N, C-alpha and C positions, 0 to 999 in steps of 0.2 A: 525757090529753094531756101531751106532754113538758114544755110550758111550765109546767103546773100542778105537775108532779113536781119540776121545778127550783125552783119557788117554795117548795114545801113543804120541800125539802132545805135551802134557804137560811134559812127560818124556823126549822127545827130547830136549825141551827147558831147562830142568834141567841139562841134560848132557852137554849142551853147556856152562852152568854156572859152571861146574866142580863137580856137584853132581852125586850120583849113585843111581838113583831111583829104587825101587823094586815094581813091579806092581803085586797086588794080586786081582784076579778076583773072584767074588762070592757074595753072599748075606751077607751084612755087619753084619747082625744079626745072622749069623750061627756060630757054634762052630768052624768049620774048619777055617774061616777067623780069628776068635779071637785067635786060636792056632797059626796061621801063623804070626799074629802081634806080639804075645808074643815071637815068636822065632826070631824076628828081633833084640832083645837085647835092651839095655837101649835107650829110646827115649827122646830127649830134648823137643819135642813138639808132641802132639796128637791132631789132628783137625778132629772132626766128622762133615763132610760136606755132607754126603750121605743123600738123602731125596727121599721119594716116597710117594704114597698115592692114595686113590680113591677119585676123584673129583666129588662128587655128593652132592645134598641136603641131610641133615641128614636122612630124612624118606625114602630115596631110598638106604641107605647103609645096609650092612649085618654085622653080628658079625665077619665074617672072614675078612672083610675089615678093621674093627677096629684093629683086632689082627695084621695084616699085617703092617698097618700104624704105630701103636704104637711101634711095635717090631723094625722096621727099624729106625724110627726117634728118639726114646727115649731110649728104653731098650738097643739098640746097644751101646750107649754111656756108659752106666753102665757096660756092658760086656767088652768093650774094655778097660775101665779104670781099672776094676779088673785085667785084664791080663797085662796091661802095667805099672800101677802105682808102683808096688812093686820094679821095677827095675829103675824107672825114678830118675834122679839125683835131688838134691836140685836146685831150680831155674827153674825147668821144668814147662811147661805150658800145660794145657788141654783146648781145646775150642770146644763149640758146636755151629753150625750155626743154628739160629733160624729165625723167620720171624715175620712181624708185624701181621700176622694172629693169633699169640698167644694171643694177647690182643685186636685186632680189628676184627670185623665180616666181612669176605669176602665171596662173593658168591661161593658156592660149595666147601667151604674150611673147613668144619666142622671137619672132621677126622684129616686132616693135622694140623689145628689150635690147636686142642686139643692135639696132639702129641707134637707140638712145646711148648705148655704151660707146658706140662710134662717135657720136655727137660730143660726148664728154671728153673723149681723147682729142678730138679735133680742137675743142675749146682750149685745152692745155697748150697745144702746139701753136695755135694762133695767138694765144696770150703772150708767149715768149717772143714770137716773131713780130708782133705789132707793138710791143712795149716801147721800143725805140721811137715809134711814131706818136707816142703819147696816147694810144688807144688801148682801153681796157677790154678784155674778153673774159667772160665768165658764163656760168650756166646756173639755172634755177631748177631744182628738182623738187616737184611737189608731190604730196600724198594724194589721196583720192579726193577729187573735186567733183562735184555733181554738175556737170556741164553736158551739152549735147554729145560730146565725145563718148560718154558712157553708153549711149544707145547702141554702139557698135560692139559692146561686150556681151557675149552670150551668157555671162555669169554677172550681169549688172547688179542684181540685188545682193549677191554675195560680196561684190566689191564695196557696195555702199555700207554693208554691215561691217566689213572689215575696216572701212575708212574711219568709223567712229570709235573703234577699239584702240584708241591711242590714249596717253595719260591725260590729255585735255578733255576727251570724251565728246568731241564733235568733229564733223568733217572740216577739212580745209576749205576756205571760200575763195572764190576768185579774187576778192579784196585782199586776202592774206597774200596771195601770190603777187598781185599788182603792187602791194607795198613794198615787197622785197625787190621786185623789179625796179621800182622807182628809186629805191636806195642804191642799188648797184649801178644805176645810171647817173647818180649824183656825185659831186666832187668829193663828198665824204667817203666814198668807196675807192679813193685814189689808189691805195695799196692793196686792194683785193684783186688778184690777177690769176687767171687760170683755174679758179675754184668752181666746184659745184656745190652751191649752197642749198641746203635742204630745208623745206618748209612742210613739215608733216605732223605737227603736234607731238613729236617724240615717237611716232609709230615705228620708225626704223631702229629705235634703240631696244625694242622688245624682241625676244627670242622665240616666243611662243605663238606668233601670229602668222598665218598663212592664208592665201586666198583659197577658196573652195570652188569646185566646179559647179555648174548649174545643174 
């Protein structure tokens, strides 16, 4: 599976840097994965970057699609936080990866957009609750990034075209997102709490851009 290959590639890169990655395969919203994360011991950072969802217009979705999407994209952050936060040291950081679909309407993005909005609301509540423990909680909202996730969009080409129509004139890269995540996990971000920080090249500042259907 492509997801497994990507995880192995990332793990190999981390090993070259001297880290010891532990790969846990499974549904991020499952109790088994939560238990395995809890068993890892104290974490300095917890980043919820997993995302899934049914890409259809709202009237073509079913309740099971809603349950699956909200469970993986939003509830899983709460489950993982409940498991990890009690052992996390002061100065630790929890991050959720959101998207501009949480506040902007994108074609076929109803369920994922709603789940990302729920994720951002959860981040605000967790930030306040965990602040006395010395744990920061924030979210990163990225513009269009060309990754394997785009393969699930029926309007992939339109999304890519939209993504470059920002003031910078290029797509957001994984490195752009990683740099922001690294900063928010650092001591320099001590007083950033409960925020959704946008990295989109200024795309969301414009009023005349909208995704188009395939």
